[in-house]
N, CA and C atoms as an extended XYZ file, in Angstrom:
240
Properties=species:S:1:pos:R:3:atomname:S:1:resname:S:1:resid:I:1 pbc="F F F"
N        90.104      124.088      -48.914 N   MET     1
C        90.850      125.224      -49.585 CA  MET     1
C        92.051      124.562      -49.944 C   MET     1
N        92.539      124.923      -51.352 N   SER     2
C        93.532      124.149      -51.860 CA  SER     2
C        94.807      124.740      -51.613 C   SER     2
N        96.151      123.997      -51.737 N   ARG     3
C        97.330      124.658      -51.364 CA  ARG     3
C        97.479      126.094      -52.114 C   ARG     3
N        97.123      126.416      -53.363 N   SER     4
C        97.456      127.310      -54.099 CA  SER     4
C        96.411      128.651      -53.598 C   SER     4
N        95.399      128.462      -52.892 N   GLU     5
C        94.690      129.307      -52.119 CA  GLU     5
C        95.040      129.775      -50.687 C   GLU     5
N        95.886      129.135      -50.132 N   ARG     6
C        96.517      129.423      -48.710 CA  ARG     6
C        97.048      130.816      -48.620 C   ARG     6
N        96.851      131.450      -47.718 N   SER     7
C        97.337      132.815      -47.683 CA  SER     7
C        97.526      133.214      -46.355 C   SER     7
N        98.222      133.956      -45.808 N   ALA     8
C        98.497      134.810      -44.755 CA  ALA     8
C        99.081      136.165      -44.816 C   ALA     8
N        98.870      137.121      -43.911 N   ARG     9
C        99.562      138.329      -43.953 CA  ARG     9
C       100.354      138.679      -42.761 C   ARG     9
N       101.553      139.157      -42.936 N   VAL    10
C       102.321      139.840      -41.995 CA  VAL    10
C       102.524      141.057      -42.326 C   VAL    10
N       102.563      141.842      -41.132 N   THR    11
C       102.972      143.329      -41.094 CA  THR    11
C       104.309      143.636      -40.424 C   THR    11
N       104.956      144.210      -41.091 N   PHE    12
C       106.241      144.804      -40.429 CA  PHE    12
C       106.372      146.163      -40.362 C   PHE    12
N       107.142      146.818      -39.305 N   MET    13
C       107.152      148.184      -39.048 CA  MET    13
C       108.655      148.314      -39.673 C   MET    13
N       108.782      149.501      -40.406 N   VAL    14
C       110.247      149.678      -40.733 CA  VAL    14
C       110.408      151.142      -40.662 C   VAL    14
N       111.859      151.147      -40.682 N   ARG    15
C       112.207      152.578      -40.135 CA  ARG    15
C       113.063      153.210      -41.543 C   ARG    15
N       113.020      154.496      -41.675 N   GLU    16
C       113.823      155.221      -42.626 CA  GLU    16
C       113.379      155.021      -43.949 C   GLU    16
N       111.838      154.535      -44.105 N   VAL    17
C       111.324      154.258      -45.635 CA  VAL    17
C       110.423      155.636      -45.816 C   VAL    17
N       111.003      156.635      -46.758 N   ASP    18
C       110.284      157.830      -46.870 CA  ASP    18
C       110.167      158.330      -48.058 C   ASP    18
N       110.234      157.211      -48.992 N   CYS    19
C       110.249      157.650      -50.675 CA  CYS    19
C       109.747      156.607      -51.148 C   CYS    19
N       109.207      156.638      -52.499 N   ALA    20
C       108.823      155.743      -53.346 CA  ALA    20
C       109.852      154.864      -53.911 C   ALA    20
N       111.150      155.298      -53.934 N   THR    21
C       112.311      154.475      -54.457 CA  THR    21
C       112.735      153.361      -53.099 C   THR    21
N       112.445      153.907      -51.821 N   CYS    22
C       112.645      152.954      -50.832 CA  CYS    22
C       111.651      151.867      -50.764 C   CYS    22
N       110.152      152.394      -51.089 N   ALA    23
C       109.274      151.406      -51.160 CA  ALA    23
C       109.464      150.421      -52.348 C   ALA    23
N       110.064      150.996      -53.583 N   ARG    24
C       110.119      149.929      -54.638 CA  ARG    24
C       111.411      148.982      -54.379 C   ARG    24
N       112.226      149.320      -53.493 N   ILE    25
C       113.296      148.443      -53.297 CA  ILE    25
C       112.884      147.395      -52.317 C   ILE    25
N       111.972      147.527      -51.414 N   ILE    26
C       111.710      146.742      -50.437 CA  ILE    26
C       110.669      145.820      -51.286 C   ILE    26
N       109.734      146.281      -51.944 N   GLU    27
C       108.558      145.488      -52.830 CA  GLU    27
C       109.312      144.649      -53.602 C   GLU    27
N       110.560      145.062      -54.307 N   LYS    28
C       111.103      144.140      -55.437 CA  LYS    28
C       112.039      143.067      -54.727 C   LYS    28
N       112.540      143.211      -53.732 N   HIS    29
C       113.401      142.494      -53.003 CA  HIS    29
C       112.584      141.145      -52.346 C   HIS    29
N       111.683      141.616      -51.339 N   VAL    30
C       110.835      140.875      -50.723 CA  VAL    30
C       109.828      140.013      -51.694 C   VAL    30
N       109.531      140.684      -52.861 N   GLY    31
C       108.591      140.059      -53.492 CA  GLY    31
C       109.219      138.799      -54.554 C   GLY    31
N       110.375      138.811      -54.464 N   LYS    32
C       111.364      137.753      -55.194 CA  LYS    32
C       111.066      136.503      -54.653 C   LYS    32
N       110.870      136.313      -53.328 N   LEU    33
C       110.775      135.126      -52.562 CA  LEU    33
C       109.751      134.314      -53.337 C   LEU    33
N       110.024      132.983      -53.173 N   GLU    34
C       108.992      131.979      -53.549 CA  GLU    34
C       107.959      131.955      -52.408 C   GLU    34
N       106.472      132.128      -52.695 N   GLY    35
C       105.651      132.012      -51.921 CA  GLY    35
C       104.858      133.171      -51.566 C   GLY    35
N       105.869      134.283      -51.805 N   VAL    36
C       105.359      135.735      -51.390 CA  VAL    36
C       104.563      136.290      -52.636 C   VAL    36
N       103.268      136.417      -52.417 N   LYS    37
C       102.120      136.919      -53.158 CA  LYS    37
C       101.857      138.094      -53.492 C   LYS    37
N       102.300      139.054      -52.462 N   ASP    38
C       102.074      140.615      -52.844 CA  ASP    38
C       102.857      141.185      -51.562 C   ASP    38
N       103.340      142.425      -51.909 N   VAL    39
C       104.075      143.510      -51.205 CA  VAL    39
C       103.801      144.856      -51.221 C   VAL    39
N       103.153      145.518      -50.229 N   LYS    40
C       102.893      146.781      -50.312 CA  LYS    40
C       103.445      147.450      -49.172 C   LYS    40
N       103.975      148.686      -49.574 N   THR    41
C       104.718      149.486      -48.440 CA  THR    41
C       103.777      150.680      -48.199 C   THR    41
N       103.541      151.075      -46.925 N   ALA    42
C       102.983      152.220      -46.619 CA  ALA    42
C       104.057      153.135      -46.184 C   ALA    42
N       104.054      154.135      -46.817 N   ILE    43
C       105.251      155.078      -46.531 CA  ILE    43
C       104.929      155.768      -45.397 C   ILE    43
N       103.954      156.365      -45.506 N   MET    44
C       103.352      157.280      -44.274 CA  MET    44
C       103.262      156.662      -42.987 C   MET    44
N       102.909      155.194      -43.193 N   LEU    45
C       102.725      154.555      -41.642 CA  LEU    45
C       104.086      153.771      -41.210 C   LEU    45
N       105.002      153.921      -42.182 N   ASN    46
C       106.182      153.068      -41.950 CA  ASN    46
C       105.737      151.435      -41.728 C   ASN    46
N       105.269      150.935      -42.674 N   LYS    47
C       104.683      149.735      -42.478 CA  LYS    47
C       104.899      148.919      -43.875 C   LYS    47
N       105.249      147.541      -43.957 N   VAL    48
C       105.175      146.790      -44.852 CA  VAL    48
C       104.281      145.663      -44.867 C   VAL    48
N       103.440      145.508      -45.690 N   PHE    49
C       102.297      144.350      -45.741 CA  PHE    49
C       102.628      143.291      -46.669 C   PHE    49
N       102.899      141.999      -46.114 N   VAL    50
C       103.172      140.914      -47.042 CA  VAL    50
C       102.028      140.005      -47.009 C   VAL    50
N       101.570      139.467      -48.044 N   ASP    51
C       100.612      138.247      -48.486 CA  ASP    51
C       101.600      137.175      -48.553 C   ASP    51
N       101.312      136.008      -48.526 N   TYR    52
C       102.403      134.972      -48.598 CA  TYR    52
C       101.873      133.646      -48.274 C   TYR    52
N       102.368      132.663      -48.866 N   ASP    53
C       101.732      131.337      -48.672 CA  ASP    53
C       102.742      130.699      -47.577 C   ASP    53
N       102.348      130.260      -46.274 N   PRO    54
C       102.935      129.998      -45.234 CA  PRO    54
C       103.509      128.349      -45.495 C   PRO    54
N       103.181      127.749      -46.674 N   GLN    55
C       103.415      126.504      -46.902 CA  GLN    55
C       104.921      126.454      -47.801 C   GLN    55
N       104.963      127.755      -48.373 N   LYS    56
C       106.291      128.016      -49.060 CA  LYS    56
C       107.263      128.822      -48.720 C   LYS    56
N       106.881      129.706      -47.908 N   VAL    57
C       108.155      130.732      -47.247 CA  VAL    57
C       107.787      131.251      -45.673 C   VAL    57
N       108.592      131.291      -45.014 N   SER    58
C       108.374      131.530      -43.522 CA  SER    58
C       108.354      132.921      -43.277 C   SER    58
N       108.035      133.258      -42.343 N   ILE    59
C       108.176      134.720      -41.784 CA  ILE    59
C       109.558      135.134      -41.646 C   ILE    59
N       110.171      133.911      -40.883 N   ASP    60
C       111.667      134.438      -40.837 CA  ASP    60
C       112.443      134.813      -42.288 C   ASP    60
N       112.076      134.161      -43.261 N   ALA    61
C       112.783      134.299      -44.560 CA  ALA    61
C       112.459      135.689      -45.128 C   ALA    61
N       111.052      135.924      -44.879 N   ILE    62
C       110.654      137.374      -45.214 CA  ILE    62
C       111.338      138.405      -44.585 C   ILE    62
N       111.419      138.410      -43.082 N   ARG    63
C       112.242      139.279      -42.323 CA  ARG    63
C       113.642      139.317      -42.671 C   ARG    63
N       114.349      138.316      -43.063 N   LYS    64
C       115.470      138.524      -43.430 CA  LYS    64
C       115.772      139.059      -44.871 C   LYS    64
N       114.864      138.659      -45.669 N   ALA    65
C       115.060      139.600      -47.174 CA  ALA    65
C       114.650      140.808      -46.916 C   ALA    65
N       113.929      141.274      -45.912 N   LEU    66
C       113.283      142.632      -45.792 CA  LEU    66
C       114.734      143.397      -45.112 C   LEU    66
N       115.250      142.587      -43.986 N   ASP    67
C       116.604      143.355      -43.638 CA  ASP    67
C       117.602      143.359      -44.482 C   ASP    67
N       117.601      142.418      -45.603 N   LYS    68
C       118.882      142.695      -46.596 CA  LYS    68
C       118.816      143.930      -47.143 C   LYS    68
N       117.511      144.491      -47.117 N   THR    69
C       117.195      145.904      -47.990 CA  THR    69
C       118.163      146.760      -47.462 C   THR    69
N       118.319      146.634      -46.096 N   GLY    70
C       119.072      147.887      -45.172 CA  GLY    70
C       118.170      148.634      -44.507 C   GLY    70
N       116.961      148.234      -44.574 N   TYR    71
C       115.804      148.960      -43.632 CA  TYR    71
C       115.588      148.078      -42.287 C   TYR    71
N       115.744      148.913      -41.216 N   ALA    72
C       115.449      147.957      -39.832 CA  ALA    72
C       114.059      147.819      -39.842 C   ALA    72
N       113.861      146.455      -39.370 N   SER    73
C       112.297      146.144      -39.525 CA  SER    73
C       111.854      145.090      -38.209 C   SER    73
N       110.682      145.248      -37.759 N   TYR    74
C       110.240      144.277      -37.004 CA  TYR    74
C       108.738      143.828      -37.014 C   TYR    74
N       108.418      142.525      -37.107 N   MET    75
C       107.157      142.168      -37.216 CA  MET    75
C       106.066      142.801      -36.132 C   MET    75
N       105.020      143.362      -36.461 N   THR    76
C       103.915      143.816      -35.773 CA  THR    76
C       102.670      142.788      -35.653 C   THR    76
N       102.258      142.545      -36.662 N   ILE    77
C       101.076      141.805      -37.017 CA  ILE    77
C       101.175      140.431      -37.754 C   ILE    77
N       100.497      139.368      -37.296 N   LEU    78
C       100.516      138.419      -38.092 CA  LEU    78
C        99.075      137.940      -38.420 C   LEU    78
N        98.730      137.527      -39.457 N   LYS    79
C        97.149      137.614      -39.798 CA  LYS    79
C        96.964      136.404      -40.722 C   LYS    79
N        96.158      135.253      -40.535 N   ASP    80
C        95.664      133.996      -41.391 CA  ASP    80
C        94.734      134.539      -42.091 C   ASP    80
């Protein structure tokens, strides 16, 4: 597998995300990180799914970017 094909997924639980605007804020802010490939927010589940390249960005950096949006979060699932 080439470096560009490496991917992992992390899922965060988030609080107080209850509208499309909240989701866009999270997706835009976290999606700016180098190495983040995709960010999806499931409003009804209070979850954020992040696909990323672990060679380029750490889970801690993703969590910090998410926290900077003002929404409390914690990691629930890590999947390679």
